[in-house]
N, C-alpha and C positions, 0 to 999 in steps of 0.2 A: 504494500500500500504506500509505503514511504517512497519507494522507487517510482510508483505511479504519480505521486505528487510532485516529485522532483522532475519527472518527465513532463508533467503538465506545466510546470514553471518554465522549462526550456522551450516548450512549444509556444508559450505565451510570448517569449522573446522573438521567436520566429514569426509569430502572428503579427507583432507590431513592426518588426524589421522589414517585412515584405510590404508594409503599407496597407495591409488588409485591416480594415476597421469594422467594428460592429455596426450593423445598420441602425439608423436613427429614425424615429418616427417624427411626424410633423410637430408633435408636442415636445420635441427635444429629448424624449426618453430613449434610452438605449435598448435595443432589442437584440438578445443573444440567443444563439442556438445552445443546446445542452452541452455539447463539447466545449464551446466558448465559455459558458458559465462555469464549468468545472475548472478550466484553465485559469480563469480570472479569480475564482475562489482560492485556488492553490497559490496564486501570486499574492493575494491579500494576506493569507496566512504567513507566507514567507517574508513579507515586508511589514508585519506587525499591524495589520488592519483587521482585527477580529470582528468588529461590527459589520464591515462590508462583507467579510467572509461568511458571517452568520446569515445575512440577507440572501447571499447567493446560494449557500448550501440549503437554506430553507426552500428556495425555489427548486433546487435539484431534488430534494426529498419529496416535495409535492408532486413533481413530474414523475418520479419513479421511487415510490416508498420502499422498494426492495433493493435499492442501490447501496451496498455497504460502504463504498467510498464516500458517497454523499453524507451518510450518517457519521462517518469518521471525521470528515471535514467539519461537520456541525459540532461534534464533540470538541474538536480543537478550538473552534471559534468560541464555544461556551467557556472553555478553560481560559482562553485569553481575556474573557470578560469577567472571570471569577464567579461564573455561574456553575459551581461545581456539581450540584445535584442534576441539573439539566444535562451537563456534559457527561456525567457518569451514565445517565440513561441513554444518551445518544451513542456512547461507546459500547454499551451493552447491546444495543440494536445492531451496531456494526459487527459485533462479535457473532451474534446469532445468524446474521444474513450471509456471512462469507464462509466458504469451506476451504479456503486456502490457509494452511498452517501458519505461515509467517504473518499474514494479515490478522489472523485470530490472536496471535501472540501480542501484536502491537495494540490491538483493540483492548485486550484484557489488561495489558500493562497500563494503558491510559485510564481504564476504568478503576484500576487499583489506586493509581495516583490521585484521581479525583475523589474516590471514596475516602481516602485518608484526609485530603484537603477538606472534605465535607464533615469531618469529625466522626467517621465511622470506620475505625481501624479493623474491626472484626470483618466487615464486608471487604475491606482492602485485602485482608489475608485470604479470603475466599477467592477474590479475583487474581491474587498473586499465584495461588495454587493452579488456577486455570492457565496462567502463562506457562507454568512448568510443563503442561501437557504438550505444548508446541515448541519447547526449547529445541534449537537446532544444533547445539553443541554442548560439550561438557562445560566449557567456560561460561556459557549463558546459564546453564543449570546451577552452577556454583554461585553466580551473581544473584540469581533468584533466591537461592537458599540464604545468602547473606542478608538480602533485603527482608526476607521473611523473619529471620531471627531479630533484626532491628525492630520490625513491626511488633513482634511478640513481646519485646521488652517494653515498648511504648504503650501497648494496649492494656488497659486495666483488666480486661476480661481474658481468661485463659480457658482452653478446652483441650482435652485429650481423649482419645478413643483407641482402645486396643481390642481386637476381636480375634478369636481363635477357634479352631476345630481340631480336636485331639482324639484320634482312635487310641484305645487303651485296652489292655487285657485285664485291668483291675479298676473299673470305674467306681467301685464301692469300698475300696481299701479293705477288701476281704482277705481271709486267711487261705492257706493252701488246702486245708482239710476241715471237714465238719467235726472231726474228732480233736480233742484237746488233751495236751499233757502239761503238767505243772512241774517244772524242774525234773522232767523225765518220767514222772509218775502219771499214769492215765487218769483222766477225768471221766467219770461215768455218765456225764450228760452228753447229749447230742445237739449240736448247734443247728439252727434252721438252715435251709438250703441257701438263702440269700446272705448267709454269713461268710460264705466262701467267695473267692475272687470271681467277679462277673465281668465279661468283656462287653464293649460297646463304644460309643462315641460321646465325648464331652464337648459341648459348645460353650464358650465363655464370651462375655462382653464386659469390659471394664471401662467406665467413663468417669471423667472428672471435669467439673465446671468450677472455675474460681473467679473471684473479683478482688482487685487490689483496692482496699478502702483508702489507703494513703500510702505515700512513699516518697523518699528522696534518696540522695546518695548514701545516707547513713543507715536508714532503716525503712521497713515496709510492713504493712499489716494487711492480711488477706483473710477472706472468708472462702472456704472451699467445700464443695459437695462431691461425694463420690458414691457411685452405684456399681456394684459388681454382681453379675448374674451368671450362674452356671447351671446348665441343663444337661441331662443325661438321656441318651437313647440306648437301650440294651440291644445286644445282638440277638439273632435267632437262637444261637446256642445257649446264651444266658437265659433267655425266656424259657427254653426247654429245661434247663437245669433248675430254675426257680419259677415254676408255674404260678401265675397270678401276681407276680411282682412286677411293678412298673418302674420305669426309669425316673418318673416323677418323685419317687421316694428318695432319690439321691440328689435332687436339684437343690441348689442353695442360692440365697440372695443376701447381699450385705450392703448396707447403706450407712453413711456417716456424714455429719456436718461438723466442720472444723474451723476454729478461729486460730490463726497463726500469726505470730509477730517475729520477724527476722531482723537482725541488726548486725552491723559491722563492728568489729572490735579493732580499734586503731584505724589506719588509713583504709578506705573502702576497697581499694584495688590490691591490697596485700593478701587477700584470700583468707583472712581470719574473721570468722563470724559465728553467730549463735542464733538459735531460735527456740521459742517456746510455743506450745499449742495446747488447745483444749478441744476435745471431740465428744460428741454424743452420737449414738447410732444404735442400729438393730441388726441382729443376725437371724436369718430364717433358714430352716432346713426341712426339706420334704414338704414345703408348703405351710409349715407351722412356725410360729415364733420359737427361736432357739433361746435367745436372751437379748436384753437391752444392755448397753454398756456406756460408761463414762470414762474418758481417758485423759490423762495429763502426760505430755511428752516434752522433753527438752534435749537439745544437742548442742555441741560445740565443735567447731572445725578449726584446725590449725594448718596453715600452709608451712610444711616442714622445709621444703625447698621449692624451686620453680616447677619441679616435676612430681612432687609428692605431697600428699595431704593426709591428715588423720582426723577422724570424726568419732567422738564419744557421745553416746546417748543414754537416756534413762526414761523409763515409763512406769506409770502406775495406772491400773485399770480396774474398775469395779463392774462386774457383770451381775445383773439383777433381773428379777421377774423372769427367771429362766424356767423353761419347761421341765428340765431335769435338775435335781440338786447337784449333779456332777458339774453342771455349767453355771451354778450360782457360786461365783468365785471372785477372789481378789488375785490380780496378776501383777507381778513386779518383774521388771526386766532391765538388763544392761546390754549395751551393744558397743562394738568398736569396728570401724571401717577404715582400712588403709588402702590408699590408691596411689599408684606410681606409674608414670609414663616413661618408657624406655627410650633410648636415643633413636632407635629405629622406628619409633612411632607406636609400637605395641604397648598395651596397657595391662598392668597386673593389678589385681584386687584381692584383698583378704578381709574377711568379715568374721566376727565372733559375736554370738548371741547367747545370753544367759536368761533363763526364765524360772520363776518360782510361782507356782499356782496353789492357792489354798481354797478348796471348795467345801460346800456343805456336805458333800458325800465323798467317802474315801476314794472312790474310783476316779474322781476328778482332781485329786490332790497329787501334785508331782513337781519335780524340778528337772530342768533339762539344760543342755548346752549343745551348741552346734558351731562348727567351723567350716567356712566355705572359701574356696579359692577360685578365682576366675582369671582368664587371660583373653584379651581381645586383640586379634592380629590386625595390624595396619595393612599389610599386603593382602590383596584379594587372592582367593583360590578360585580360579576361573572367573565366573561372573559374581561370586559371592564374597562377602566379608564374613569371617568366621570368628566365633567366640566359643569358649569351652569353660565348663565349671565342674568342680568336684566338691562334694560336701560330706562331712561325717557328723554324726550326732549321737547323743546318749540321753535317755530319759529314765528317771527313777521314780517309781510309785512306791511309797513306803509300805502300803498295804491296800489290797483290793479284794473284792469278792471275785475269786478266780475261777470257781467251778463247783462241782458237786463230788462228794465221795461216794463210796459204794452203798452207803445208807441213805443217800439222797440229801445229806447235809451240806450246807455251803462251806466251801474251803476258802480260807483267807490266806493270802500269800503276798509277799513283795513282788513287784513286777519291774523287770529291767529290760529295756529295749535298746538295741544298737542299730543305727541306720547308716547306710552309705548310699549316696546318690550322685549321678553324673548326668551332664547334659552337653549337647553339641548343637550350636545354632548357626544356621546359614542365612544371611541377610542379602537378598538379591536386589540391591538398591538400583541397579541399572534397569530393572524391569518395573519402573515406577509409573504410576498414573496420578497426576495432580499431586505429586510429592508423597504418595503412598506406595510402598513396595512390599512384596511378600517375604515371609520368613518361614523357615523350616527348622524345627527343633526335635532332635532325638533325645528322649529322656529315659533313664533307667534307675530304679531304686530297689533296695533290698533292706528289709527290717527283720532282725532276729530278736526274738524275745524268749525269756525263760518260760513264759506261758504261751504255748504254741499258737493259740488262736489269734494272737497279736503279731505273729510272724507273717510277713507279706512280701510279695514281689510285684513289681510293676514295670512294664515297658510300654512306651507310648511314642507316637509320632504326631507332633503338633504343627498345624498350618496356621499362620497368623498374618497380620498386616501391621506395618510399622511406618511411621513418618520418616522420610529421609531428611527433613529439615531439623 
């Protein structure tokens, strides 16, 4: 489109140089053909005459409402007159009416600029994602990503969405057998069929909406809402193994509302900062309320070097109005996260998490620790960026109702679980659409417990979507 406008201005020079002039009526009004009007409108835009360009482009739009060049000229004219809303709408019409990729990109780019000038940064972000659809080179894509990040920082609203589809051989975190042993001794009870591992597909949707209430270079305050939804569809073999059991039984929903205040410690650009937050929320499982919760959380980040940082965090959570006494609990936690960027661009991460849970029922009281290491490779493997993670964990239940003895009496015993889990993620950022690209994650985990019904294995393949910006 820009080339066409440039060509139109050159044609205008030829038009006047050859002595050819627009026809004039008796009333001294100028009569132009449509090609002449388009050339003159282009010249008016090039020479800083937006009012004249607007009159000419309005005539072109009236003559042919489906002409994308006319609408684009009109958008530029509106922009020159600071009529940003009208300009954004004209640019949107130009975008819809053309099927040429380069022209669509320029129209979307103009719509994004005018949306921001109009005071609508969220709409500007949407238009900027549309420009990414038609980016013609890696350099252009990187520039769009930089512009998007700047917009995201300036926009008080924030939104994120992650969706995934995960086939798994253990969607219910079931055990390997319906029979149970406690420290090697047999339990004489028989677990229901749906207590064993069932295969199927897990669909997840994780959304977050936030608004920055206030902010400056030193601190900012946010209100954040999060909704996480997980739904399960059982495979045919799982339905045959556990007749009458529906995947709805294993679906979960989690929602929370958070007030968060973050502030720099020392110079804002030094990388030392802290945050405190308070959250209220609800957890649901199988369509029923699991529990409500109130949580306080705080963390502190130190920039150890230009390439390394350390974050320490602490939380306290109260779970109340729970369906089960095992979930009516107080939770305390500590965490540490170390991040390091290597010289080649690879990133290493190490995180430690400690939990202590005290519940109204013994089966929900435990303490646990987990350690996770991650590496994100800077160099692509074919079309994908690769990251890998490995985690180990231990959970200790002082005493639980573990099973039944030969006389049908409840057996109480300590429970000790050991877990190891690994994952490998491929991010295909080159196959993006509007700045969203697919991910593929292989996950495997194994839990060994002294009470065998809590021993489990899981292998899954997750398909997801992630933003490239």
